[in-house]
Residue frames as a rotation matrix with the C-alpha (Angstrom) as fourth column:
MET 1
-0.201 -0.589 -0.783 -14.97
-0.122 -0.778 0.617 -15.36
-0.972 0.220 0.085 5.86
ILE 2
0.744 0.614 -0.264 -16.08
-0.237 -0.127 -0.963 -14.48
-0.625 0.779 0.051 2.39
GLY 3
0.721 -0.584 0.373 -12.69
0.679 0.488 -0.549 -14.34
0.139 0.649 0.748 0.89
ARG 4
-0.203 -0.788 -0.581 -9.45
0.765 -0.499 0.409 -12.43
-0.612 -0.361 0.704 0.63
CYS 5
0.817 0.530 -0.227 -9.41
0.392 -0.799 -0.455 -8.82
-0.423 0.283 -0.861 -0.54
TRP 6
-0.160 -0.817 0.555 -7.36
0.837 -0.410 -0.362 -6.26
0.523 0.407 0.749 -2.40
ILE 7
0.455 0.191 -0.870 -6.54
0.670 -0.717 0.193 -3.15
-0.587 -0.670 -0.454 -0.66
VAL 8
-0.034 -0.495 0.868 -5.67
0.771 -0.566 -0.292 0.21
0.636 0.660 0.401 -2.50
ALA 9
0.668 0.176 -0.723 -4.51
0.705 -0.459 0.540 2.90
-0.236 -0.871 -0.431 -0.07
HIS 10
0.399 -0.352 0.847 -3.10
0.445 -0.733 -0.514 6.38
0.802 0.582 -0.136 -0.71
SER 11
-0.045 -0.489 0.871 -0.57
-0.350 -0.809 -0.472 8.36
0.936 -0.326 -0.135 1.46
HIS 12
-0.598 -0.142 0.789 -1.33
-0.799 0.039 -0.600 8.23
0.054 -0.989 -0.136 5.19
GLY 13
0.466 0.880 0.092 -4.01
-0.878 0.473 -0.078 5.81
-0.112 -0.044 0.993 4.43
ALA 14
0.479 -0.464 -0.745 -1.29
-0.231 0.753 -0.617 3.45
0.847 0.467 0.253 3.12
ALA 15
-0.637 -0.673 0.375 0.57
-0.519 0.016 -0.855 3.86
0.569 -0.739 -0.360 6.45
LEU 16
-0.244 0.596 0.765 -2.54
-0.926 0.090 -0.366 2.78
-0.287 -0.798 0.530 8.34
ALA 17
0.807 0.340 -0.482 -3.20
-0.503 0.823 -0.262 -0.23
0.308 0.454 0.836 5.90
LEU 18
-0.070 -0.813 -0.578 0.43
-0.226 0.577 -0.785 -1.41
0.972 0.075 -0.224 6.59
LEU 19
-0.708 -0.209 0.674 -0.01
-0.681 -0.049 -0.731 -0.95
0.185 -0.977 -0.108 10.37
ALA 20
0.311 0.888 0.339 -3.28
-0.917 0.374 -0.139 -3.04
-0.250 -0.268 0.931 10.19
MET 21
0.734 -0.018 -0.679 -1.64
-0.424 0.769 -0.479 -5.74
0.530 0.640 0.557 8.18
ARG 22
-0.325 -0.938 -0.124 1.22
-0.272 0.218 -0.937 -6.09
0.906 -0.271 -0.326 10.67
MET 23
-0.330 0.266 0.906 -1.02
-0.939 -0.188 -0.287 -6.54
0.094 -0.945 0.312 13.62
ASP 24
-0.948 0.109 -0.300 -1.76
0.160 0.975 -0.152 -9.98
0.276 -0.192 -0.942 15.26
GLU 25
-0.024 0.991 -0.135 -5.31
0.464 0.130 0.876 -10.80
0.885 -0.041 -0.463 16.32
GLU 26
0.134 0.110 -0.985 -4.44
0.991 -0.013 0.133 -9.90
0.002 -0.994 -0.111 19.96
GLN 27
-0.796 -0.532 -0.290 -2.97
0.500 -0.847 0.182 -6.54
-0.342 0.000 0.940 18.92
VAL 28
-0.603 0.646 0.467 -6.17
0.252 -0.401 0.881 -5.60
0.757 0.649 0.079 16.89
GLU 29
0.228 0.770 -0.595 -8.09
0.787 0.215 0.579 -5.84
0.574 -0.600 -0.557 20.18
THR 30
0.173 -0.251 -0.952 -6.15
0.864 -0.425 0.269 -3.03
-0.472 -0.870 0.144 21.87
GLU 31
0.933 0.118 0.341 -6.05
0.280 -0.834 -0.475 0.56
0.228 0.538 -0.811 21.00
SER 32
0.663 -0.736 -0.137 -2.76
-0.115 -0.280 0.953 0.87
-0.740 -0.616 -0.271 22.83
GLU 33
-0.088 -0.735 0.672 -1.05
0.651 0.468 0.597 -0.55
-0.754 0.490 0.438 19.68
LEU 34
0.292 0.258 0.921 -2.39
0.921 -0.334 -0.199 2.27
0.257 0.907 -0.335 17.67
ARG 35
0.732 -0.027 -0.681 -0.87
0.375 -0.818 0.436 5.10
-0.569 -0.574 -0.589 19.53
GLY 36
-0.352 -0.853 -0.386 1.05
0.033 -0.423 0.905 7.48
-0.935 0.306 0.177 17.43
SER 37
-0.781 0.193 0.594 -1.25
0.619 0.106 0.778 7.01
0.088 0.975 -0.202 14.51
THR 38
-0.866 0.500 -0.008 -4.16
-0.500 -0.866 0.011 9.17
-0.002 0.013 1.000 13.51
LEU 39
-0.535 0.697 -0.478 -6.61
0.154 0.636 0.756 6.33
0.831 0.331 -0.447 13.67
SER 40
-0.774 0.318 0.547 -9.38
-0.632 -0.420 -0.651 7.23
0.023 -0.850 0.526 16.03
GLY 41
0.183 0.975 -0.128 -12.44
-0.920 0.215 0.329 5.41
0.348 0.058 0.936 17.32
THR 42
0.417 -0.022 0.909 -12.93
-0.622 0.722 0.303 1.81
-0.663 -0.691 0.288 18.43
VAL 43
-0.547 -0.601 -0.583 -10.79
-0.833 0.458 0.310 -0.86
0.080 0.655 -0.751 17.06
THR 44
0.536 0.800 0.271 -13.02
-0.831 0.557 -0.002 -3.99
-0.152 -0.224 0.963 16.37
ARG 45
-0.282 -0.563 0.777 -11.82
-0.388 0.808 0.445 -7.53
-0.878 -0.176 -0.446 16.68
ILE 46
-0.543 -0.012 -0.840 -11.64
-0.808 0.277 0.519 -9.47
0.227 0.961 -0.160 13.43
PRO 47
0.565 0.726 0.392 -14.40
-0.773 0.632 -0.055 -12.16
-0.288 -0.272 0.918 13.42
GLY 48
0.820 -0.118 -0.560 -13.15
-0.213 0.845 -0.490 -15.70
0.531 0.521 0.668 13.25
GLU 49
0.852 -0.488 0.189 -10.69
-0.116 0.176 0.977 -17.43
-0.510 -0.855 0.094 15.47
GLY 50
0.159 -0.933 0.322 -7.06
0.488 0.358 0.796 -17.09
-0.858 0.031 0.513 14.62
VAL 51
0.473 0.129 0.871 -7.83
0.860 -0.284 -0.425 -14.74
0.193 0.950 -0.245 11.62
ARG 52
-0.193 -0.604 -0.773 -5.43
0.558 -0.716 0.420 -11.78
-0.807 -0.350 0.475 11.09
MET 53
0.519 0.387 -0.762 -5.79
-0.312 -0.744 -0.591 -8.77
-0.796 0.544 -0.266 8.93
ARG 54
-0.287 -0.787 -0.547 -2.90
-0.846 -0.060 0.530 -9.85
-0.449 0.614 -0.648 6.83
ASP 55
-0.778 0.095 0.621 -4.53
0.154 0.987 0.041 -13.22
-0.609 0.127 -0.783 6.29
LEU 56
0.236 0.960 0.150 -7.53
0.512 0.009 -0.859 -11.51
-0.826 0.280 -0.489 4.60
VAL 57
0.499 -0.107 -0.860 -5.45
-0.552 -0.804 -0.221 -9.52
-0.668 0.585 -0.461 2.12
GLU 58
0.655 -0.251 0.712 -4.42
0.557 0.798 -0.231 -10.95
-0.510 0.548 0.663 -1.23
LYS 59
-0.143 -0.704 0.696 -2.98
0.909 -0.371 -0.189 -7.93
0.392 0.605 0.693 -2.78
ALA 60
0.499 0.209 -0.841 -2.17
0.623 -0.761 0.181 -4.49
-0.602 -0.614 -0.510 -1.49
VAL 61
0.068 -0.444 0.893 -1.42
0.863 -0.423 -0.276 -1.35
0.500 0.790 0.355 -3.54
LEU 62
0.325 -0.031 -0.945 0.06
0.684 -0.683 0.257 1.59
-0.653 -0.730 -0.201 -1.74
ILE 63
0.570 0.110 0.814 0.02
0.700 -0.584 -0.412 4.87
0.430 0.804 -0.410 -3.56
GLU 64
-0.108 -0.638 0.763 2.87
-0.041 -0.764 -0.644 7.25
0.993 -0.101 0.056 -2.58
PRO 65
0.668 0.302 -0.680 3.02
0.616 0.287 0.733 5.93
0.417 -0.909 0.006 1.16
PRO 66
0.808 -0.295 0.509 4.59
-0.457 -0.860 0.226 8.27
0.371 -0.415 -0.830 3.71
GLY 67
0.232 -0.827 -0.512 8.01
0.265 0.560 -0.785 7.72
0.936 0.046 0.349 5.01
PRO 68
-0.479 -0.698 -0.533 10.19
-0.856 0.504 0.110 6.49
0.192 0.509 -0.839 6.35
PRO 69
0.237 0.560 -0.794 9.14
-0.392 0.803 0.450 2.89
0.889 0.205 0.410 5.93
PRO 70
0.869 0.208 0.449 8.82
-0.494 0.301 0.816 0.72
0.035 -0.931 0.364 9.05
ASP 71
-0.165 -0.969 0.184 12.07
-0.971 0.192 0.139 -0.84
-0.171 -0.156 -0.973 10.41
GLN 72
-0.268 0.078 0.960 10.44
-0.148 0.982 -0.121 -4.28
-0.952 -0.175 -0.251 10.27
PRO 73
-0.860 -0.015 0.510 9.38
0.463 0.395 0.793 -6.07
-0.214 0.918 -0.333 7.03
LEU 74
-0.845 0.534 0.024 6.88
-0.445 -0.727 0.523 -3.87
0.296 0.431 0.852 5.04
TRP 75
-0.019 0.970 -0.241 4.06
-0.561 0.189 0.806 -6.38
0.828 0.151 0.541 5.33
GLY 76
0.242 0.104 0.965 4.89
-0.935 0.291 0.203 -8.04
-0.259 -0.951 0.167 8.64
LYS 77
-0.586 -0.370 0.721 4.91
-0.208 0.929 0.307 -11.79
-0.783 0.030 -0.621 8.56
GLN 78
-0.164 0.539 -0.826 3.62
-0.931 -0.361 -0.051 -11.73
-0.325 0.761 0.561 5.05
PRO 79
0.434 0.298 0.850 1.77
0.001 0.943 -0.332 -14.96
-0.901 0.145 0.409 3.83
GLU 80
-0.553 -0.711 0.435 3.41
0.295 0.322 0.900 -16.37
-0.779 0.626 0.032 0.76
THR 81
-0.203 0.633 0.747 0.24
0.972 0.224 0.074 -15.69
-0.120 0.741 -0.660 -1.18
MET 82
0.725 0.506 -0.468 -0.01
0.478 -0.858 -0.187 -11.98
-0.496 -0.088 -0.864 -0.53
LYS 83
-0.122 -0.648 0.752 1.51
0.975 -0.219 -0.030 -9.54
0.185 0.730 0.659 -3.15
GLY 84
0.384 0.280 -0.880 2.32
0.514 -0.856 -0.048 -5.82
-0.767 -0.434 -0.472 -2.85
LEU 85
-0.018 -0.332 0.943 2.74
0.917 -0.381 -0.116 -2.99
0.398 0.863 0.311 -5.29
ILE 86
-0.022 -0.129 -0.991 4.00
0.624 -0.777 0.087 0.60
-0.781 -0.617 0.098 -4.47
VAL 87
0.351 0.209 0.913 3.11
0.921 -0.253 -0.296 3.35
0.169 0.945 -0.281 -6.87
TRP 88
-0.183 -0.532 -0.827 5.17
0.642 -0.702 0.309 6.45
-0.745 -0.474 0.470 -7.24
GLY 89
0.797 0.574 0.186 4.31
0.509 -0.475 -0.717 9.55
-0.324 0.667 -0.672 -9.26
ASP 90
0.297 -0.667 0.683 6.47
0.608 -0.419 -0.674 12.25
0.736 0.615 0.281 -10.90
TYR 91
0.365 -0.325 0.872 8.55
-0.282 -0.932 -0.229 14.95
0.887 -0.163 -0.432 -9.18
LEU 92
0.979 -0.128 -0.156 10.18
0.196 0.431 0.881 12.75
-0.046 -0.893 0.448 -6.63
LYS 93
0.268 -0.960 0.082 13.70
0.937 0.239 -0.255 12.84
0.225 0.145 0.963 -7.86
GLY 94
-0.418 -0.723 0.550 15.83
0.527 -0.686 -0.502 15.55
0.740 0.080 0.668 -6.41
HIS 95
0.330 0.626 0.706 13.48
-0.490 -0.526 0.695 16.12
0.807 -0.576 0.134 -3.56
LYS 96
-0.548 -0.830 0.100 15.50
-0.600 0.308 -0.738 15.26
0.582 -0.465 -0.667 -0.52
ILE 97
-0.363 0.455 0.813 12.72
-0.757 0.366 -0.542 13.75
-0.544 -0.812 0.212 1.64
TRP 98
0.651 0.739 -0.170 11.12
-0.685 0.476 -0.551 11.92
-0.326 0.476 0.817 -1.16
ASP 99
0.145 -0.753 -0.642 14.35
-0.749 0.341 -0.569 10.48
0.647 0.563 -0.514 -2.24
LEU 100
-0.770 -0.475 0.427 14.84
-0.625 0.426 -0.654 8.92
0.129 -0.770 -0.625 1.13
VAL 101
-0.053 0.869 0.492 11.24
-0.687 0.326 -0.650 7.67
-0.725 -0.372 0.579 1.36
VAL 102
0.775 0.303 -0.555 11.24
-0.620 0.534 -0.575 5.98
0.122 0.790 0.602 -2.14
LYS 103
-0.153 -0.875 -0.459 14.75
-0.638 0.442 -0.631 4.44
0.755 0.197 -0.626 -1.55
GLY 104
-0.683 -0.039 0.729 13.51
-0.690 0.360 -0.628 3.05
-0.238 -0.932 -0.273 1.89
TYR 105
0.387 0.877 0.286 10.50
-0.627 0.477 -0.616 1.35
-0.677 0.059 0.734 0.42
MET 106
0.714 -0.138 -0.687 12.47
-0.557 0.483 -0.676 -0.04
0.425 0.865 0.268 -2.51
ARG 107
-0.440 -0.877 0.193 15.15
-0.815 0.300 -0.495 -1.29
0.376 -0.376 -0.847 -0.08
ASP 108
-0.104 0.475 0.874 12.54
-0.812 0.467 -0.351 -3.44
-0.575 -0.746 0.337 1.72
GLY 109
-0.777 -0.455 -0.436 12.27
-0.629 0.595 0.500 -5.74
0.032 0.662 -0.749 -1.38
THR 110
-0.758 0.514 0.401 8.91
0.282 0.813 -0.510 -7.36
-0.589 -0.273 -0.761 -0.48
ALA 111
0.366 0.929 -0.061 6.82
0.331 -0.191 -0.924 -5.35
-0.870 0.318 -0.377 -3.00
GLU 112
-0.156 -0.427 0.891 7.11
0.987 -0.108 0.121 -4.39
0.045 0.898 0.438 -6.59
ASN 113
-0.181 0.070 -0.981 7.59
0.271 -0.955 -0.118 -0.59
-0.946 -0.287 0.154 -7.21
LEU 114
0.241 0.436 0.867 5.77
0.970 -0.147 -0.196 1.09
0.042 0.888 -0.458 -10.11
LEU 115
-0.386 -0.483 -0.786 7.60
0.363 -0.863 0.352 4.30
-0.848 -0.149 0.509 -10.90
LEU 116
0.556 0.823 0.116 5.23
0.387 -0.132 -0.913 6.00
-0.736 0.552 -0.392 -13.27
PRO 117
0.600 -0.305 -0.739 7.74
-0.624 -0.756 -0.194 8.08
-0.500 0.578 -0.645 -15.11
GLU 118
-0.504 -0.845 0.178 9.81
-0.563 0.477 0.675 5.02
-0.656 0.240 -0.716 -15.92
LYS 119
-0.273 0.587 0.762 6.74
0.641 0.702 -0.311 3.70
-0.718 0.403 -0.568 -17.68
GLY 120
-0.806 -0.014 0.591 6.41
0.515 -0.507 0.691 6.87
0.290 0.862 0.417 -19.73
ILE 121
0.305 0.948 0.091 3.57
0.742 -0.296 0.601 8.18
0.597 -0.116 -0.794 -17.51
ARG 122
-0.698 -0.716 -0.026 4.54
0.642 -0.609 -0.466 11.67
0.318 -0.342 0.884 -16.60
GLY 123
-0.613 0.326 0.720 3.21
-0.164 -0.944 0.288 14.70
0.773 0.058 0.632 -14.81
ASN 124
0.320 0.787 -0.527 1.57
0.427 0.377 0.822 12.95
0.845 -0.489 -0.215 -11.82
SER 125
-0.014 -0.189 0.982 1.30
-0.680 -0.718 -0.148 14.74
0.733 -0.670 -0.118 -8.50
HIS 126
-0.944 -0.189 0.272 1.05
-0.330 0.593 -0.735 13.13
-0.022 -0.783 -0.622 -5.06
PHE 127
-0.232 0.925 0.302 -2.68
-0.317 0.221 -0.922 12.64
-0.920 -0.310 0.242 -5.92
PRO 128
-0.946 -0.284 -0.156 -2.52
-0.217 0.199 0.955 10.63
-0.241 0.938 -0.251 -9.20
MET 129
-0.453 0.845 0.286 -6.25
0.857 0.500 -0.121 9.81
-0.245 0.190 -0.951 -8.86
CYS 130
0.438 0.685 -0.582 -6.99
0.442 -0.728 -0.523 13.42
-0.783 -0.028 -0.622 -9.32
ASP 131
-0.499 -0.657 -0.566 -4.66
-0.200 -0.548 0.812 14.12
-0.844 0.518 0.142 -12.26
LYS 132
0.058 0.508 -0.860 -5.72
-0.923 -0.301 -0.241 14.33
-0.381 0.807 0.451 -15.88
ASN 133
-0.186 -0.226 -0.956 -4.24
-0.693 0.720 -0.036 10.91
0.696 0.656 -0.290 -16.71
SER 134
-0.317 0.096 0.944 -5.77
-0.882 0.335 -0.331 9.15
-0.348 -0.937 -0.022 -13.79
ASP 135
0.801 0.592 -0.090 -7.42
-0.562 0.692 -0.453 6.58
-0.206 0.414 0.887 -16.16
VAL 136
0.343 -0.767 -0.542 -3.86
-0.441 0.378 -0.814 5.70
0.830 0.518 -0.208 -17.43
VAL 137
-0.555 -0.607 0.569 -2.62
-0.756 0.084 -0.649 5.32
0.346 -0.790 -0.506 -13.82
TRP 138
0.021 0.619 0.785 -5.54
-0.804 0.477 -0.356 3.15
-0.595 -0.623 0.508 -12.84
ALA 139
0.785 0.094 -0.612 -5.12
-0.510 0.659 -0.553 0.92
0.351 0.747 0.565 -15.83
GLU 140
-0.114 -0.960 -0.256 -1.56
-0.535 0.277 -0.798 0.21
0.837 0.046 -0.545 -14.68
ILE 141
-0.584 0.013 0.811 -2.76
-0.805 0.121 -0.581 -0.47
-0.106 -0.993 -0.060 -11.04
TYR 142
0.396 0.850 0.347 -5.70
-0.755 0.517 -0.403 -2.59
-0.522 -0.102 0.846 -12.19
GLY 143
0.529 -0.302 -0.793 -3.51
-0.581 0.552 -0.598 -4.50
0.619 0.777 0.117 -14.72
TRP 144
-0.581 -0.801 0.140 -1.27
-0.559 0.268 -0.785 -5.44
0.591 -0.535 -0.604 -11.74
LEU 145
-0.366 0.587 0.722 -4.23
-0.826 0.153 -0.543 -6.39
-0.429 -0.795 0.429 -9.57
ALA 146
0.677 0.726 -0.118 -5.80
-0.658 0.527 -0.537 -8.53
-0.328 0.441 0.835 -12.25
GLY 147
0.252 -0.593 0.765 -2.55
0.114 0.803 0.585 -10.49
-0.961 -0.060 0.270 -12.86
GLY 148
-0.760 -0.649 -0.038 -1.70
0.030 -0.093 0.995 -8.92
-0.649 0.755 0.091 -16.16
GLN 149
-0.072 0.819 0.569 -5.20
0.924 0.269 -0.270 -8.89
-0.375 0.507 -0.777 -17.50
GLY 150
-0.852 -0.437 -0.287 -5.19
0.375 -0.894 0.246 -5.12
-0.364 0.102 0.926 -17.51
MET 151
0.327 0.923 -0.203 -7.63
0.493 -0.350 -0.796 -2.60
-0.806 0.160 -0.570 -18.76
LYS 152
-0.328 -0.452 0.830 -7.45
0.944 -0.143 0.296 -0.97
-0.015 0.881 0.474 -22.17
VAL 153
0.057 0.296 -0.954 -7.39
0.384 -0.888 -0.252 2.73
-0.921 -0.352 -0.164 -21.97
THR 154
-0.060 -0.117 0.991 -8.32
0.998 -0.016 0.059 4.60
0.009 0.993 0.118 -25.14
């Protein structure tokens, strides 16, 4: 193993990232565990004995993940060293479904939640990477990933 990684995943990709991190080595070998997801193709066993997906992840950022969140802990049996951030854009309040989704993820309590409007970053859609202020959004995400080092956006 080279080392642990950071994952940044958006929307349905965030749901698949969570699914992968909650799987044990034995489960990764079977496609039966993936029924109900849109993941297709062959699932490859993770190299190395006793290595699980979640052991390879140091930090995970989920950008507007779909809901509802899983009934089990968000990250599964999360290693103490793994940290999570969930990023939420604008236009969520007052939307019946998004209200439930956001509250569900916030209730889990195993990840930090970054609500962009509360940081004064407004106008973001469900695709903040495509919005005019995507550099500002990325600076917030990278700052969290880098442990407060951050990026200066001018």
